[in-house]
N, CA, C and O atoms as a DFTB+ gen file, in Angstrom:
668 C
 N C O
     1  1      -1.225     -95.701      70.516
     2  2      -1.822     -96.097      69.258
     3  2      -2.792     -95.003      68.759
     4  3      -2.748     -94.597      67.598
     5  1      -3.645     -94.552      69.648
     6  2      -4.601     -93.513      69.255
     7  2      -3.905     -92.188      68.962
     8  3      -4.330     -91.444      68.078
     9  1      -2.824     -91.889      69.710
    10  2      -2.117     -90.629      69.441
    11  2      -1.430     -90.686      68.076
    12  3      -1.386     -89.682      67.365
    13  1      -0.891     -91.857      67.705
    14  2      -0.300     -92.000      66.365
    15  2      -1.361     -91.835      65.285
    16  3      -1.136     -91.162      64.279
    17  1      -2.502     -92.446      65.497
    18  2      -3.590     -92.329      64.536
    19  2      -4.030     -90.873      64.411
    20  3      -4.232     -90.379      63.302
    21  1      -4.179     -90.189      65.534
    22  2      -4.598     -88.793      65.523
    23  2      -3.595     -87.929      64.757
    24  3      -3.995     -87.065      63.977
    25  1      -2.272     -88.158      64.977
    26  2      -1.250     -87.402      64.250
    27  2      -1.323     -87.682      62.749
    28  3      -1.178     -86.770      61.935
    29  1      -1.547     -88.944      62.390
    30  2      -1.654     -89.294      60.968
    31  2      -2.841     -88.594      60.324
    32  3      -2.736     -88.099      59.202
    33  1      -3.960     -88.548      61.020
    34  2      -5.158     -87.876      60.500
    35  2      -4.892     -86.381      60.341
    36  3      -5.281     -85.794      59.330
    37  1      -4.233     -85.749      61.328
    38  2      -3.933     -84.314      61.231
    39  2      -3.047     -84.009      60.030
    40  3      -3.302     -83.053      59.298
    41  1      -2.015     -84.811      59.823
    42  2      -1.109     -84.584      58.689
    43  2      -1.861     -84.754      57.375
    44  3      -1.709     -83.948      56.457
    45  1      -2.661     -85.791      57.289
    46  2      -3.378     -86.087      56.053
    47  2      -4.429     -85.030      55.738
    48  3      -4.719     -84.785      54.567
    49  1      -4.993     -84.413      56.738
    50  2      -5.949     -83.330      56.509
    51  2      -5.275     -82.097      55.924
    52  3      -5.863     -81.393      55.103
    53  1      -4.029     -81.834      56.351
    54  2      -3.312     -80.634      55.920
    55  2      -2.790     -80.738      54.498
    56  3      -2.793     -79.751      53.762
    57  1      -2.344     -81.916      54.105
    58  2      -1.762     -82.061      52.776
    59  2      -2.158     -83.403      52.164
    60  3      -2.452     -84.364      52.874
    61  1      -2.158     -83.445      50.844
    62  2      -2.515     -84.663      50.115
    63  2      -1.406     -85.697      50.296
    64  3      -0.240     -85.421      50.011
    65  1      -1.764     -86.862      50.760
    66  2      -0.820     -87.958      50.943
    67  2      -1.102     -88.994      49.857
    68  3      -2.231     -89.464      49.722
    69  1      -0.074     -89.349      49.081
    70  2      -0.244     -90.318      48.005
    71  2      -0.172     -91.760      48.504
    72  3      -0.908     -92.631      48.042
    73  1       0.721     -91.988      49.448
    74  2       0.902     -93.356      49.932
    75  2       1.295     -93.331      51.405
    76  3       2.056     -92.471      51.849
    77  1       0.766     -94.279      52.139
    78  2       1.129     -94.481      53.536
    79  2       1.980     -95.749      53.577
    80  3       1.588     -96.784      53.038
    81  1       3.139     -95.663      54.216
    82  2       4.026     -96.816      54.352
    83  2       4.134     -97.148      55.832
    84  3       4.498     -96.300      56.647
    85  1       3.816     -98.388      56.166
    86  2       3.900     -98.804      57.558
    87  2       5.030     -99.804      57.721
    88  3       5.310    -100.591      56.816
    89  1       5.673     -99.770      58.869
    90  2       6.837    -100.602      59.146
    91  2       6.460    -102.021      59.550
    92  3       7.297    -102.921      59.473
    93  1       5.256    -102.235      59.966
    94  2       4.836    -103.581      60.352
    95  2       3.354    -103.765      60.047
    96  3       2.633    -102.783      59.871
    97  1       2.892    -105.015      59.984
    98  2       1.479    -105.253      59.681
    99  2       0.576    -105.193      60.911
   100  3      -0.630    -105.408      60.793
   101  1       1.122    -104.912      62.068
   102  2       0.326    -104.948      63.290
   103  2      -0.210    -103.556      63.623
   104  3      -1.061    -103.051      62.892
   105  1       0.250    -102.929      64.682
   106  2      -0.298    -101.630      65.099
   107  2      -0.202    -100.585      63.996
   108  3      -1.196     -99.951      63.644
   109  1       1.007    -100.407      63.448
   110  2       1.175     -99.404      62.399
   111  2       0.411     -99.784      61.142
   112  3      -0.099     -98.918      60.431
   113  1       0.331    -101.095      60.867
   114  2      -0.444    -101.560      59.713
   115  2      -1.904    -101.179      59.827
   116  3      -2.514    -100.736      58.854
   117  1      -2.470    -101.349      61.018
   118  2      -3.887    -101.001      61.211
   119  2      -4.110     -99.493      61.145
   120  3      -5.131     -99.040      60.628
   121  1      -3.161     -98.711      61.667
   122  2      -3.261     -97.257      61.529
   123  2      -3.238     -96.897      60.044
   124  3      -4.005     -96.046      59.592
   125  1      -2.358     -97.548      59.294
   126  2      -2.297     -97.331      57.850
   127  2      -3.600     -97.670      57.161
   128  3      -4.018     -96.958      56.248
   129  1      -4.257     -98.754      57.581
   130  2      -5.545     -99.141      56.993
   131  2      -6.586     -98.057      57.243
   132  3      -7.330     -97.685      56.335
   133  1      -6.640     -97.550      58.471
   134  2      -7.621     -96.503      58.797
   135  2      -7.378     -95.263      57.954
   136  3      -8.316     -94.695      57.394
   137  1      -6.109     -94.835      57.860
   138  2      -5.776     -93.647      57.059
   139  2      -6.111     -93.891      55.596
   140  3      -6.646     -93.003      54.931
   141  1      -5.808     -95.074      55.086
   142  2      -6.121     -95.419      53.692
   143  2      -7.623     -95.294      53.434
   144  3      -8.044     -94.700      52.441
   145  1      -8.420     -95.856      54.331
   146  2      -9.871     -95.842      54.131
   147  2     -10.469     -94.448      54.297
   148  3     -11.384     -94.071      53.565
   149  1      -9.955     -93.690      55.252
   150  2     -10.484     -92.342      55.485
   151  2     -10.118     -91.377      54.360
   152  3     -10.940     -90.552      53.962
   153  1      -8.901     -91.470      53.847
   154  2      -8.398     -90.463      52.925
   155  2      -8.107     -90.995      51.524
   156  3      -7.503     -90.301      50.706
   157  1      -8.538     -92.227      51.249
   158  2      -8.394     -92.837      49.916
   159  2      -6.967     -92.714      49.381
   160  3      -6.734     -92.203      48.286
   161  1      -6.041     -93.188      50.174
   162  2      -4.640     -93.178      49.776
   163  2      -4.176     -94.612      49.573
   164  3      -4.868     -95.552      49.963
   165  1      -3.026     -94.780      48.975
   166  2      -2.463     -96.117      48.794
   167  2      -1.762     -96.532      50.085
   168  3      -1.340     -95.690      50.877
   169  1      -1.646     -97.850      50.281
   170  2      -1.022     -98.382      51.496
   171  2       0.022     -99.420      51.132
   172  3      -0.267    -100.399      50.444
   173  1       1.240     -99.192      51.604
   174  2       2.305    -100.180      51.492
   175  2       2.625    -100.654      52.901
   176  3       2.939     -99.850      53.779
   177  1       2.544    -101.966      53.111
   178  2       2.827    -102.544      54.421
   179  2       4.134    -103.313      54.336
   180  3       4.278    -104.223      53.520
   181  1       5.086    -102.941      55.185
   182  2       6.343    -103.673      55.266
   183  2       6.206    -104.772      56.308
   184  3       5.642    -104.554      57.380
   185  1       6.719    -105.948      55.991
   186  2       6.759    -107.063      56.945
   187  2       8.237    -107.311      57.212
   188  3       8.936    -107.910      56.395
   189  1       8.703    -106.844      58.364
   190  2      10.132    -106.902      58.675
   191  2      10.467    -107.948      59.724
   192  3      11.492    -107.854      60.398
   193  1       9.618    -108.924      59.857
   194  2       9.857    -110.006      60.806
   195  2       8.872    -111.124      60.541
   196  3       8.078    -111.062      59.602
   197  1       8.932    -112.144      61.376
   198  2       8.003    -113.268      61.262
   199  2       6.981    -113.138      62.393
   200  3       7.212    -113.579      63.518
   201  1       5.866    -112.530      62.067
   202  2       4.849    -112.251      63.077
   203  2       3.865    -113.399      63.231
   204  3       3.501    -113.759      64.350
   205  1       3.439    -113.968      62.133
   206  2       2.367    -114.953      62.151
   207  2       2.709    -116.166      62.994
   208  3       1.886    -116.609      63.795
   209  1       3.890    -116.703      62.833
   210  2       4.279    -117.892      63.569
   211  2       5.413    -117.597      64.540
   212  3       6.308    -118.421      64.731
   213  1       5.369    -116.418      65.150
   214  2       6.435    -116.000      66.060
   215  2       6.594    -116.997      67.199
   216  3       5.609    -117.464      67.771
   217  1       7.846    -117.318      67.523
   218  2       8.134    -118.265      68.575
   219  2       8.329    -117.570      69.921
   220  3       8.724    -118.212      70.894
   221  1       8.060    -116.278      69.989
   222  2       8.316    -115.588      71.254
   223  2       7.494    -116.225      72.365
   224  3       6.376    -116.690      72.141
   225  1       8.052    -116.239      73.542
   226  2       7.491    -117.006      74.646
   227  2       6.049    -116.625      74.959
   228  3       5.263    -117.484      75.358
   229  1       5.691    -115.380      74.790
   230  2       4.319    -115.006      75.140
   231  2       3.314    -115.409      74.067
   232  3       2.113    -115.229      74.268
   233  1       3.769    -115.953      72.921
   234  2       2.819    -116.428      71.920
   235  2       2.651    -117.943      71.925
   236  3       1.687    -118.449      71.350
   237  1       3.555    -118.677      72.554
   238  2       3.475    -120.134      72.463
   239  2       3.365    -120.836      73.804
   240  3       3.544    -122.052      73.870
   241  1       3.082    -120.127      74.847
   242  2       3.030    -120.774      76.154
   243  2       1.814    -121.680      76.297
   244  3       1.801    -122.560      77.158
   245  1       0.803    -121.481      75.477
   246  2      -0.360    -122.357      75.522
   247  2      -1.478    -121.850      76.421
   248  3      -2.552    -122.452      76.446
   249  1      -1.270    -120.777      77.151
   250  2      -2.335    -120.261      78.005
   251  2      -3.416    -119.638      77.122
   252  3      -3.185    -119.327      75.954
   253  1      -4.599    -119.465      77.709
   254  2      -5.703    -118.855      76.956
   255  2      -5.343    -117.455      76.493
   256  3      -5.690    -117.056      75.381
   257  1      -4.639    -116.699      77.351
   258  2      -4.213    -115.356      76.969
   259  2      -3.305    -115.417      75.752
   260  3      -3.444    -114.609      74.833
   261  1      -2.371    -116.373      75.734
   262  2      -1.445    -116.504      74.610
   263  2      -2.167    -116.894      73.335
   264  3      -1.828    -116.413      72.254
   265  1      -3.146    -117.750      73.454
   266  2      -3.922    -118.172      72.287
   267  2      -4.682    -116.979      71.716
   268  3      -4.742    -116.804      70.499
   269  1      -5.260    -116.164      72.586
   270  2      -5.975    -114.968      72.138
   271  2      -5.001    -113.984      71.496
   272  3      -5.309    -113.392      70.462
   273  1      -3.811    -113.806      72.111
   274  2      -2.800    -112.903      71.525
   275  2      -2.401    -113.371      70.133
   276  3      -2.316    -112.570      69.203
   277  1      -2.159    -114.666      69.994
   278  2      -1.743    -115.192      68.692
   279  2      -2.857    -115.001      67.665
   280  3      -2.586    -114.632      66.522
   281  1      -4.095    -115.246      68.058
   282  2      -5.229    -115.045      67.154
   283  2      -5.324    -113.574      66.761
   284  3      -5.562    -113.246      65.598
   285  1      -5.136    -112.691      67.742
   286  2      -5.214    -111.257      67.484
   287  2      -4.103    -110.806      66.529
   288  3      -4.355    -110.052      65.590
   289  1      -2.871    -111.273      66.775
   290  2      -1.744    -110.931      65.891
   291  2      -2.049    -111.389      64.467
   292  3      -1.863    -110.628      63.516
   293  1      -2.513    -112.622      64.317
   294  2      -2.813    -113.148      62.983
   295  2      -3.955    -112.384      62.322
   296  3      -3.897    -112.099      61.125
   297  1      -4.989    -112.050      63.085
   298  2      -6.142    -111.339      62.529
   299  2      -5.786    -109.921      62.103
   300  3      -6.166    -109.475      61.020
   301  1      -5.057    -109.220      62.956
   302  2      -4.658    -107.844      62.636
   303  2      -3.708    -107.848      61.439
   304  3      -3.844    -107.029      60.530
   305  1      -2.748    -108.771      61.443
   306  2      -1.821    -108.881      60.310
   307  2      -2.554    -109.179      59.017
   308  3      -2.274    -108.569      57.986
   309  1      -3.488    -110.109      59.066
   310  2      -4.276    -110.463      57.886
   311  2      -5.042    -109.244      57.371
   312  3      -5.070    -108.980      56.169
   313  1      -5.661    -108.507      58.288
   314  2      -6.467    -107.340      57.903
   315  2      -5.607    -106.280      57.222
   316  3      -5.984    -105.760      56.172
   317  1      -4.452    -105.953      57.809
   318  2      -3.631    -104.900      57.199
   319  2      -3.060    -105.355      55.855
   320  3      -2.923    -104.540      54.943
   321  1      -2.725    -106.636      55.715
   322  2      -2.232    -107.135      54.428
   323  2      -3.357    -107.197      53.396
   324  3      -3.122    -106.985      52.206
   325  1      -4.562    -107.482      53.844
   326  2      -5.713    -107.519      52.946
   327  2      -5.957    -106.156      52.303
   328  3      -6.263    -106.078      51.114
   329  1      -5.824    -105.088      53.080
   330  2      -6.079    -103.737      52.572
   331  2      -4.871    -103.106      51.895
   332  3      -4.989    -102.043      51.285
   333  1      -3.700    -103.755      51.995
   334  2      -2.484    -103.187      51.408
   335  2      -2.549    -103.207      49.886
   336  3      -3.014    -104.174      49.283
   337  1      -2.078    -102.128      49.277
   338  2      -1.936    -102.082      47.823
   339  2      -0.646    -102.766      47.389
   340  3      -0.533    -103.256      46.265
   341  1       0.325    -102.792      48.299
   342  2       1.595    -103.448      48.033
   343  2       2.162    -103.907      49.379
   344  3       1.972    -103.245      50.400
   345  1       2.856    -105.041      49.369
   346  2       3.467    -105.577      50.582
   347  2       4.951    -105.780      50.312
   348  3       5.327    -106.383      49.307
   349  1       5.794    -105.274      51.212
   350  2       7.248    -105.444      51.096
   351  2       7.685    -106.511      52.091
   352  3       7.428    -106.404      53.290
   353  1       8.351    -107.543      51.576
   354  2       8.848    -108.647      52.397
   355  2      10.366    -108.702      52.348
   356  3      10.998    -108.094      51.484
   357  1      10.941    -109.444      53.295
   358  2      12.379    -109.657      53.309
   359  2      12.782    -110.986      52.680
   360  3      13.890    -111.112      52.158
   361  1      11.878    -111.993      52.725
   362  2      12.262    -113.317      52.235
   363  2      11.029    -114.169      51.918
   364  3       9.899    -113.801      52.239
   365  1      11.278    -115.318      51.278
   366  2      10.186    -116.208      50.872
   367  2       9.485    -116.864      52.043
   368  3       8.312    -117.222      51.931
   369  1      10.168    -117.033      53.162
   370  2       9.507    -117.620      54.329
   371  2       8.358    -116.733      54.807
   372  3       7.324    -117.231      55.250
   373  1       8.545    -115.437      54.717
   374  2       7.456    -114.523      55.079
   375  2       6.286    -114.690      54.111
   376  3       5.125    -114.674      54.519
   377  1       6.599    -114.850      52.834
   378  2       5.533    -115.060      51.854
   379  2       4.764    -116.337      52.180
   380  3       3.535    -116.356      52.110
   381  1       5.479    -117.400      52.535
   382  2       4.834    -118.672      52.867
   383  2       3.920    -118.533      54.079
   384  3       2.849    -119.138      54.118
   385  1       4.333    -117.741      55.070
   386  2       3.513    -117.549      56.268
   387  2       2.154    -116.930      55.935
   388  3       1.142    -117.285      56.540
   389  1       2.133    -116.015      54.981
   390  2       0.915    -115.279      54.653
   391  2       0.433    -115.579      53.236
   392  3      -0.305    -114.783      52.656
   393  1       0.836    -116.708      52.675
   394  2       0.568    -116.993      51.257
   395  2      -0.909    -116.904      50.882
   396  3      -1.230    -116.501      49.764
   397  1      -1.809    -117.267      51.785
   398  2      -3.246    -117.258      51.472
   399  2      -3.769    -115.862      51.145
   400  3      -4.766    -115.733      50.434
   401  1      -3.116    -114.813      51.649
   402  2      -3.540    -113.451      51.320
   403  2      -2.575    -112.788      50.338
   404  3      -2.994    -111.994      49.495
   405  1      -1.281    -113.113      50.444
   406  2      -0.286    -112.437      49.600
   407  2      -0.350    -112.848      48.140
   408  3       0.090    -112.099      47.268
   409  1      -0.889    -114.027      47.861
   410  2      -0.962    -114.442      46.452
   411  2      -1.891    -113.532      45.645
   412  3      -1.869    -113.567      44.415
   413  1      -2.703    -112.724      46.321
   414  2      -3.612    -111.792      45.648
   415  2      -3.123    -110.344      45.720
   416  3      -3.829    -109.437      45.280
   417  1      -1.938    -110.116      46.262
   418  2      -1.416    -108.765      46.462
   419  2      -0.166    -108.553      45.623
   420  3       0.516    -109.503      45.236
   421  1       0.117    -107.291      45.352
   422  2       1.396    -106.953      44.751
   423  2       2.436    -107.087      45.865
   424  3       2.293    -106.489      46.932
   425  1       3.466    -107.865      45.612
   426  2       4.488    -108.121      46.624
   427  2       5.852    -107.774      46.052
   428  3       6.185    -108.175      44.937
   429  1       6.634    -107.033      46.812
   430  2       8.029    -106.788      46.463
   431  2       8.871    -107.407      47.566
   432  3       8.482    -107.418      48.734
   433  1      10.013    -107.914      47.183
   434  2      10.831    -108.616      48.158
   435  2      12.290    -108.210      47.986
   436  3      12.869    -108.346      46.908
   437  1      12.857    -107.718      49.052
   438  2      14.299    -107.502      49.078
   439  2      14.755    -107.577      50.519
   440  3      14.091    -107.097      51.437
   441  1      15.908    -108.194      50.686
   442  2      16.437    -108.418      52.029
   443  2      17.189    -107.194      52.525
   444  3      17.453    -106.256      51.773
   445  1      17.522    -107.227      53.790
   446  2      18.261    -106.136      54.417
   447  2      19.741    -106.466      54.586
   448  3      20.441    -105.790      55.341
   449  1      20.226    -107.495      53.895
   450  2      21.622    -107.884      54.044
   451  2      22.513    -106.942      53.252
   452  3      22.135    -106.462      52.183
   453  1      23.676    -106.686      53.777
   454  2      24.662    -105.849      53.101
   455  2      25.944    -106.675      52.985
   456  3      26.421    -107.204      53.989
   457  1      26.512    -106.798      51.778
   458  2      27.772    -107.544      51.638
   459  2      28.872    -106.899      52.484
   460  3      29.097    -105.691      52.405
   461  1      29.549    -107.708      53.286
   462  2      30.570    -107.153      54.183
   463  2      31.748    -106.570      53.420
   464  3      32.493    -105.762      53.975
   465  1      31.940    -106.963      52.147
   466  2      33.054    -106.405      51.379
   467  2      32.861    -104.905      51.121
   468  3      33.787    -104.233      50.667
   469  1      31.667    -104.381      51.407
   470  2      31.405    -102.952      51.236
   471  2      32.064    -102.110      52.335
   472  3      32.130    -100.885      52.228
   473  1      32.551    -102.771      53.390
   474  2      33.114    -102.058      54.523
   475  2      34.613    -102.306      54.606
   476  3      35.082    -103.417      54.359
   477  1      35.348    -101.280      54.948
   478  2      36.787    -101.408      55.141
   479  2      37.046    -101.855      56.574
   480  3      36.522    -101.264      57.519
   481  1      37.845    -102.885      56.732
   482  2      38.223    -103.330      58.070
   483  2      39.330    -102.451      58.628
   484  3      40.014    -101.745      57.888
   485  1      39.494    -102.504      59.919
   486  2      40.581    -101.786      60.584
   487  2      41.658    -102.792      60.945
   488  3      41.374    -103.980      61.102
   489  1      42.890    -102.327      61.079
   490  2      43.991    -103.228      61.421
   491  2      43.733    -103.938      62.751
   492  3      44.142    -105.084      62.935
   493  1      43.059    -103.262      63.668
   494  2      42.802    -103.849      64.981
   495  2      41.493    -104.636      65.013
   496  3      41.075    -105.099      66.074
   497  1      40.857    -104.787      63.878
   498  2      39.548    -105.443      63.814
   499  2      39.705    -106.959      63.888
   500  3      40.222    -107.580      62.960
   501  1      39.258    -107.551      64.990
   502  2      39.315    -109.008      65.149
   503  2      38.082    -109.682      64.580
   504  3      38.003    -110.910      64.563
   505  1      37.146    -108.924      64.129
   506  2      35.908    -109.480      63.590
   507  2      34.863    -109.594      64.682
   508  3      35.148    -110.006      65.806
   509  1      33.679    -109.228      64.332
   510  2      32.607    -109.318      65.306
   511  2      31.290    -108.970      64.662
   512  3      31.229    -108.395      63.576
   513  1      30.248    -109.332      65.358
   514  2      28.894    -109.062      64.895
   515  2      28.155    -108.362      66.023
   516  3      28.175    -108.808      67.170
   517  1      27.509    -107.270      65.684
   518  2      26.664    -106.565      66.636
   519  2      25.235    -106.699      66.146
   520  3      24.925    -106.359      65.004
   521  1      24.380    -107.188      67.000
   522  2      22.963    -107.333      66.662
   523  2      22.162    -106.456      67.604
   524  3      22.272    -106.571      68.825
   525  1      21.357    -105.581      67.027
   526  2      20.459    -104.749      67.820
   527  2      19.058    -105.129      67.389
   528  3      18.661    -104.858      66.256
   529  1      18.303    -105.754      68.282
   530  2      16.983    -106.190      67.861
   531  2      16.057    -106.560      68.983
   532  3      16.476    -107.067      70.024
   533  1      14.814    -106.304      68.759
   534  2      13.727    -106.705      69.642
   535  2      12.477    -106.720      68.796
   536  3      12.330    -105.814      67.976
   537  1      11.596    -107.631      68.913
   538  2      11.606    -108.807      69.772
   539  2      12.553    -109.887      69.248
   540  3      12.752    -110.040      68.043
   541  1      13.114    -110.612      70.171
   542  2      14.205    -111.557      69.944
   543  2      13.929    -112.529      68.797
   544  3      14.714    -112.596      67.851
   545  1      12.837    -113.278      68.860
   546  2      12.567    -114.303      67.846
   547  2      12.041    -113.701      66.546
   548  3      12.335    -114.213      65.466
   549  1      11.280    -112.637      66.634
   550  2      10.771    -111.995      65.425
   551  2      11.920    -111.479      64.574
   552  3      11.844    -111.508      63.346
   553  1      12.982    -111.010      65.214
   554  2      14.147    -110.501      64.499
   555  2      15.108    -111.608      64.075
   556  3      16.091    -111.331      63.387
   557  1      14.848    -112.857      64.468
   558  2      15.691    -113.975      64.045
   559  2      16.993    -114.103      64.806
   560  3      17.952    -114.683      64.297
   561  1      17.044    -113.568      66.028
   562  2      18.273    -113.641      66.806
   563  2      18.609    -115.099      67.145
   564  3      19.783    -115.448      67.261
   565  1      17.602    -115.940      67.304
   566  2      17.857    -117.358      67.559
   567  2      18.598    -118.003      66.377
   568  3      19.455    -118.865      66.574
   569  1      18.268    -117.587      65.169
   570  2      18.941    -118.094      63.970
   571  2      20.376    -117.564      63.922
   572  3      21.297    -118.294      63.556
   573  1      20.563    -116.301      64.290
   574  2      21.900    -115.715      64.335
   575  2      22.781    -116.461      65.329
   576  3      23.951    -116.711      65.037
   577  1      22.254    -116.821      66.493
   578  2      23.027    -117.565      67.488
   579  2      23.503    -118.900      66.927
   580  3      24.654    -119.286      67.132
   581  1      22.628    -119.600      66.226
   582  2      23.010    -120.871      65.602
   583  2      24.086    -120.662      64.533
   584  3      25.020    -121.458      64.431
   585  1      23.961    -119.605      63.745
   586  2      24.947    -119.321      62.700
   587  2      26.317    -119.031      63.313
   588  3      27.334    -119.526      62.828
   589  1      26.342    -118.239      64.367
   590  2      27.609    -117.907      65.029
   591  2      28.225    -119.175      65.621
   592  3      29.434    -119.381      65.516
   593  1      27.404    -120.027      66.241
   594  2      27.916    -121.296      66.783
   595  2      28.566    -122.138      65.693
   596  3      29.603    -122.759      65.921
   597  1      27.959    -122.160      64.507
   598  2      28.505    -122.980      63.417
   599  2      29.800    -122.396      62.851
   600  3      30.578    -123.120      62.228
   601  1      30.042    -121.104      63.056
   602  2      31.258    -120.459      62.550
   603  2      32.405    -120.464      63.557
   604  3      33.542    -120.169      63.188
   605  1      32.133    -120.790      64.811
   606  2      33.124    -120.658      65.884
   607  2      34.389    -121.477      65.639
   608  3      35.481    -121.008      65.959
   609  1      34.280    -122.677      65.084
   610  2      35.475    -123.495      64.833
   611  2      36.396    -122.857      63.812
   612  3      37.617    -122.886      63.968
   613  1      35.814    -122.276      62.762
   614  2      36.605    -121.643      61.710
   615  2      37.076    -120.239      62.074
   616  3      38.102    -119.773      61.578
   617  1      36.321    -119.567      62.945
   618  2      36.641    -118.193      63.333
   619  2      36.577    -118.066      64.858
   620  3      35.626    -117.488      65.384
   621  1      37.568    -118.595      65.569
   622  2      37.496    -118.613      67.037
   623  2      37.477    -117.224      67.683
   624  3      36.990    -117.083      68.805
   625  1      37.995    -116.199      67.003
   626  2      38.012    -114.851      67.583
   627  2      36.699    -114.095      67.350
   628  3      36.519    -112.996      67.874
   629  1      35.789    -114.673      66.574
   630  2      34.529    -114.005      66.249
   631  2      33.703    -113.788      67.511
   632  3      33.457    -114.718      68.279
   633  1      33.282    -112.543      67.710
   634  2      32.452    -112.198      68.864
   635  2      31.080    -111.751      68.406
   636  3      30.933    -111.107      67.367
   637  1      30.090    -112.097      69.184
   638  2      28.728    -111.644      68.943
   639  2      28.286    -110.819      70.137
   640  3      28.359    -111.273      71.279
   641  1      27.830    -109.607      69.869
   642  2      27.269    -108.762      70.916
   643  2      25.816    -108.507      70.559
   644  3      25.492    -108.172      69.419
   645  1      24.948    -108.670      71.542
   646  2      23.517    -108.501      71.326
   647  2      23.009    -107.402      72.240
   648  3      23.250    -107.414      73.447
   649  1      22.302    -106.450      71.643
   650  2      21.642    -105.403      72.401
   651  2      20.152    -105.560      72.124
   652  3      19.715    -105.499      70.975
   653  1      19.399    -105.758      73.159
   654  2      17.972    -105.956      72.984
   655  2      17.376    -106.579      74.217
   656  3      17.926    -106.479      75.314
   657  1      16.257    -107.217      74.029
   658  2      15.535    -107.779      75.157
   659  2      15.007    -109.148      74.777
   660  3      14.499    -109.344      73.673
   661  1      15.124    -110.074      75.675
   662  2      14.545    -111.409      75.479
   663  2      14.006    -111.863      76.819
   664  3      14.691    -111.772      77.837
   665  1      12.760    -112.359      76.818
   666  2      12.184    -112.855      78.085
   667  2      12.967    -114.048      78.593
   668  3      12.636    -114.602      79.642
């Protein structure tokens, strides 16, 4: 974290940076906030998952450590979104999670879905889905599993391959 911050400061010292774009509201979001405040640049924070109410096992186990982690995730996320000049979301559910702060921010929203008709199938293509993602619940892999289960009767040859990590 500190090495990323140090690299960002070095780059910003060498050349004028108009905008800092961070991929998440957590670690990178906070680095973006520091760079924004130090060098008076604009900050765009991307929210590419559901962080606030993440169902990952280490956030909902109920232990004191988990409660502190969840509080920390929410606090850091809130702080980086508070300082953001613009926030990029994927869907309305993300807006609902952070609505108390996002209603005062410029928000742009576009999903990462690509229509499958944009791709040419191969004659040997039996159909399949490859998911590469971590953390499991933040990326919505649990939702993907349910979707694939609901399609299995209509598409029995459909395969799902998952590359990633889940506790």
